[in-house]
N, C-alpha and C positions, 0 to 999 in steps of 0.2 A: 381167673379174676381179671378185672380191668386194670390194665397197666397205666398208671398215671404218676406224673412227677410234678410237684409244685401245686400251687393253687391259683385260681384266677384272681387277678387284681388289676386296679387302675393306678397308675402313677402319674402325678402331674409333673409337667416340665414347663413352668410359666416362662414365657419369653415373647417379646413384642411380634406381632404378626404383620408384616407389611401389606400394603394395599396391592391389587393386582397391577402388574406391570404390563408394558406393551409387549406384543407378540413380535419375536424376532426370528426371521428365517435362518436356517442353517446356511453358512457359506457355500457357494456353488461347488467349490472344489472338494466338499465332503462326499458328494455322491449320496447314495442311499445310506442312511443312519439306521442301524440295527438296534442300538441301545446307547444309553448314556449314564454317567454316574457322577454325582456331585463330589467335589473335594474343596479344600480350603484354597487350592490354586485356581479353581474354576471348574468348568464342566468337562469331563472326559467324554469323548464320543467314540463309539465303535462303528466303523464304516464297513460297508458290505464286503470290501476287498481285503478286510482284516486289519487295516490301519487303525491304530489308537491315536486319537487327536486331542490336543488341549485347545479348547474353543476360547478365544478372546472375544467376548460379546461386544465390548466397546469398540475394539479395532475392526470387528467384522471379519477376523481371520482365524486360521487354525494352524497350530504346530504339530507337526508329525513327530511322536514320541516313540513309537514302537509298531511292530507288525506281529499279530499272533498267527500261529500256524494251525489253530484249532478250527475245525470245520464240522459241520453236521454231517453224519453219514449219509452217503447217497441212498441207501436203502432204508432209511429211517422211516417208520410208520407212526402215525398218531395213535394215542391210547386213550380212549374215552374223552376225545375232543381235545387232548393235550399233544401238540405237535412239538418235536424237538426243535430248539432254537438257540442261537448264541446269546449269552448274557454277559454283561460287563459289570464287574464290581471293582472298588477302588478303596484304598486306604484313606483315612481322613486327610492326611497330609498330602496326598497326591503322589507320593513316591512309588507306590506299588499298584498294580492293577491285576485282575484275574479275569480270564475268559473261560467260561465253562459252557458245556452243552446242557442247557436245561432239559430236564426229564431224560437225561442221558447219563454217561459215566466218565467222561474225559474232560479235561481243562489244563490250564497252566497258569503260573504266577510269574509276572514280569516286573522286573525292576526298571522303572520308567526313566531313571537317570542314565541308564546305559542301554536300554532296549533289549537286555538280555532275559532269557527265561531262567528263573531261579529254581522252580519247582514244577515238575510234571504231575498233574493230579489225575487219579483214577480211583474210582470206587469199584466195589466188587461186582456191580451190575445187577444184583438181586432185586428185581422188580423196580429198577430205577426209573423206568418209564412212568411210574405212578406218582412221582413226587418231584418238586423242584430240587435242583442241585443244591446240596447243603454247603453253603460258603458264606463266610463273614469275616471282615477285617475288624479287628479291635486293637486295643493297647493294653499292655500289662507290664508293670514294673519299668516303665519308661521306654518300651520298645514296642514295635508293631508286631502283631501276631495275627495269623490267618487260620481261622477254624474251618475244617472241611470234613466232609464223611468219607471215610475209607471203606466201611462196611455198612450194611443196612442199619445197624444199631450201634456204630461206633464213630466218635468225632475225634479228629486228631488236631493238635495245634502245632503250627509250623513257623518257623522264623522265616518270613517272606524274603529276607536279604540273603540268607544262605541256604535255605531248604532244610536245615536241620530241625528235627522233631523237638518240640517243647513240652507237649503233653498229649495224653489220649484219654478219652472218656468213653466207657469205663476204663479204669486203670489197668485191668488185667483181663485175660480171656475168661478166668473163672467168673468174674463179675459180669462180663458180656453175655454169659449164658443165661442170666435172668433179665438181662436189660432189653425189654422187648418193644422199646420205643423205636418205631421206624422213622428215622430223621428225615425231614424235609427242609422246606426253606428256614433260614435262621434270620433272627432280627435282633438288633441291639435295643434294649429298653431304655428309657430315659434314666431309670435308676442304676444303669450300668450293668445290668444282668443281661442274659441272653434268653430270648424266647424262641421257641421252635414249633414246627407244626408236624405232627405224627401222622403220616398216611393221609393227607388231605384233612377233611373235616371230620373223619370217622374215628370212633373209638373201636378198638379190637379186642376180642376176647379169644385167647388162645387156649384151646380145650385139648385135654387129654382124652384117654379112652373113657374116663369117668364122667361125672356130672359137671356141667358148666354152671357156675353161680357168680352173680355179680349185679350190679344196678347201673342202668344207663339213664343219665339225666335227661329231663324233658328237652326236646328240641335237638338232641343229639342222635345221630344214627350210629348203628353198631353192627359190624359183621363178624360173624362167628365162624371160626375155622377149626377144623379137627384133621387129625392125622389121616392121610391118604396113602395109597399104595405108591411105592417108589421112594418114601421118605419125605414126600412134600406134604403140603397142606391144601385142603379144598374148602371152599365157602360152603357152609351147610345151613346157614340161616341168616336172617337180617331182620333187626327189630328197631323201632324208633321210641325212645323215651319210655321203656318199659322195664319193670322189675323183673329180673331173671331169677331172683332167689325163691 
């Protein structure tokens, strides 16, 4: 059966849209900038040497807040055109940042008030090269929470200040047995919920030794997997917008 959670929807978040502003170059001391993340304090920049900088656009200067030790593995190889790269995430208030290896399995959360690492991140690595690293900062009950993938089908919630676990989804290993959503990029919706991408733009049908049944909506691709030798799965077919029933 096709594994799906929730329904497609469009949520409005009306707010003024300012006009296009002037182009402002990065300060010379930043060097090569790999990524940036907006916060209420301003823009955070991730420099190629691992520095995390707070950019004061009006002053034209940067403040060095912390340095990450996360690096892309030297032997990393691209998969289907997706190369591993460092990505920067930040909490809305700008207190915490996370640097992860996109399409990889490692990362860390940093308290930018002290520059210390509070949480070392690592997922199980199961086909992690096929999806963006699942990570998102949000707030719950008045505190910051960082959501991140620990296994291909499990998302954990962690207190970024202490590294202590807050929640995990699914809640138990028994529930995880049927949770076939392969988590990729996470996005916070205007309505306060979390949107995710499961294995790129594809829907997946996980088939046993019997008959596969299901329906794929027009315009969506579907990869069909079946048990293979050694306990793994192999792709046995691919369809687009076709009724499999």
